[in-house]
C-alpha positions in Angstrom: 116.9 -40.7 -32.5 117.1 -36.9 -32.4 113.6 -36.4 -33.7 112.3 -38.8 -31.1 114.2 -36.8 -28.5 112.4 -33.7 -29.5 109.1 -35.4 -28.9 108.1 -36.3 -32.4 105.7 -39.2 -31.8 106.1 -40.7 -35.3 109.9 -40.7 -34.9 109.5 -42.4 -31.5 107.3 -45.0 -33.1 109.8 -45.6 -35.9 112.6 -46.0 -33.3 110.5 -48.5 -31.4 109.7 -50.4 -34.6 113.4 -50.5 -35.5 114.3 -51.8 -32.0 111.3 -54.2 -31.7 113.4 -57.4 -32.1 115.9 -56.2 -29.5 113.2 -55.1 -27.1 111.4 -58.4 -27.6 114.6 -60.2 -26.6 114.9 -57.8 -23.6 111.4 -58.7 -22.5 112.2 -62.4 -22.7 115.2 -61.9 -20.6 113.2 -60.0 -18.0 110.8 -62.9 -17.7 113.4 -65.7 -17.8 113.3 -67.8 -14.7 110.0 -66.4 -13.5 107.8 -69.4 -14.3 105.3 -68.4 -11.6 104.3 -65.4 -13.7 101.7 -65.9 -16.5 102.8 -62.7 -18.2 104.0 -63.3 -21.8 107.0 -61.7 -23.5 105.0 -60.0 -26.2 102.5 -58.7 -23.7 105.2 -57.3 -21.5 106.8 -55.6 -24.5 103.5 -54.1 -25.6 102.7 -52.9 -22.1 106.1 -51.3 -21.9 105.6 -49.6 -25.2 102.2 -48.2 -24.0 103.8 -47.0 -20.7 106.7 -45.4 -22.5 104.6 -43.7 -25.1 102.5 -42.0 -22.4 105.6 -40.4 -20.9 106.3 -36.8 -21.8 109.6 -35.1 -21.7 111.7 -38.3 -21.5 115.0 -37.9 -23.3 117.0 -40.8 -24.8 120.3 -39.2 -25.9 121.6 -42.6 -27.0 120.7 -46.2 -27.5 122.0 -47.3 -24.1 119.8 -44.9 -22.2 116.8 -46.0 -24.3 117.4 -49.7 -23.6 118.1 -49.0 -19.9 114.8 -47.1 -19.7 113.0 -49.9 -21.4 114.5 -52.4 -19.1 113.4 -50.3 -16.1 109.9 -49.9 -17.4 109.7 -53.7 -17.9 111.1 -54.4 -14.5 108.4 -52.2 -12.9 105.6 -53.7 -14.9 106.7 -57.2 -13.8 106.8 -56.1 -10.1 103.3 -54.4 -10.5 102.0 -57.6 -12.1 103.4 -59.7 -9.3 101.9 -57.4 -6.7 98.5 -57.5 -8.3 98.6 -61.3 -8.4 99.2 -61.4 -4.7 96.6 -58.8 -3.8 94.2 -60.2 -1.2 91.2 -58.6 -2.9 92.0 -60.5 -6.1 92.4 -63.8 -4.4 96.1 -63.5 -4.0 96.1 -65.7 -0.9 94.6 -68.5 -2.9 97.5 -70.5 -4.4 97.2 -73.5 -6.7 100.2 -75.6 -6.0 101.8 -78.4 -7.7 104.1 -81.1 -6.4 107.0 -79.4 -8.0 106.7 -75.9 -6.5 105.8 -74.7 -3.0 103.8 -71.5 -2.4 106.5 -70.1 -0.2 108.9 -70.2 -3.2 106.6 -68.1 -5.3 106.1 -65.5 -2.6 109.8 -65.4 -1.8 110.7 -64.9 -5.5 108.2 -61.9 -5.7 109.5 -60.4 -2.5 113.1 -60.8 -3.6 112.2 -59.1 -6.9 110.7 -56.2 -5.0 113.7 -55.9 -2.7 116.1 -55.8 -5.7 113.9 -53.2 -7.4 113.9 -51.0 -4.3 117.7 -51.3 -4.0 118.1 -50.5 -7.6 115.8 -47.4 -7.2 118.0 -46.3 -4.4 121.1 -46.7 -6.6 119.4 -44.7 -9.4 118.9 -41.9 -6.9 122.5 -42.0 -5.8 124.2 -42.7 -9.2 121.9 -43.0 -12.3 124.6 -44.2 -14.7 125.4 -47.1 -12.5 121.7 -48.0 -12.2 121.5 -47.9 -16.0 124.3 -50.4 -16.3 122.6 -52.7 -13.8 119.3 -52.5 -15.8 121.2 -53.3 -19.0 123.3 -56.1 -17.6 121.1 -57.8 -15.0 117.6 -57.1 -16.4 118.5 -56.6 -20.0 121.0 -59.4 -20.3 123.5 -57.4 -22.3 127.2 -58.3 -22.0 129.7 -55.9 -20.6 131.2 -55.5 -24.1 127.7 -54.7 -25.6 127.1 -52.1 -22.9 130.6 -50.6 -23.5 129.8 -50.3 -27.2 126.5 -48.6 -26.5 128.2 -46.2 -24.2 131.2 -45.6 -26.3 133.7 -46.4 -23.5 136.1 -49.3 -22.8 134.9 -52.6 -21.5 137.2 -52.2 -18.5 135.4 -48.9 -17.6 132.0 -50.7 -17.7 133.5 -53.6 -15.7 134.6 -51.2 -13.0 131.2 -49.5 -12.9 129.5 -52.9 -12.9 131.6 -54.0 -9.9 130.8 -50.7 -8.1 127.1 -51.1 -8.7 127.1 -54.8 -7.5 128.8 -53.8 -4.3 126.3 -51.0 -3.7 123.4 -53.4 -4.3 125.0 -56.1 -2.2 125.3 -53.8 0.7 121.8 -52.4 0.3 120.3 -55.9 0.2 122.4 -57.2 3.0 121.3 -54.4 5.4 117.7 -55.0 4.4 117.8 -58.7 5.3 115.5 -59.7 8.2 117.4 -60.7 11.3 
């Protein structure tokens, strides 16, 4: 990981290859429950890789920060994809519906995802380590014990940080709700 930190592209590629299976699982978790998106797991993973490989000066001092960054990149790609699908100039107002799913549910899901992402971005500005825990837990699907092991701290410490982050996001989303 230290060679990748220094900007060695081949070391970063080797790190990505070593973590491919775990990143594929992360991409699958990101897309879970979003049946209205036609974006595939492998496509999301590869788009995230391309996005991450273009970034310069990004440090990953440990596995946890790398995975949190990957989760954040994937989350943003999903949101961008959902926005593009809904863009008027691309026929976003035209919805093919089925008897099982109403168009309002699709739009609400995408708007909710955008609201969560905005609240998480605010949390990242206020307390980046808490935002990383949310990315790993909520978007990455890692357990508290896995995150604790990645961070080298106790599970109880991660539990406290998780609760603090959840309260912050709850308040941010509650105040953003339309009246």
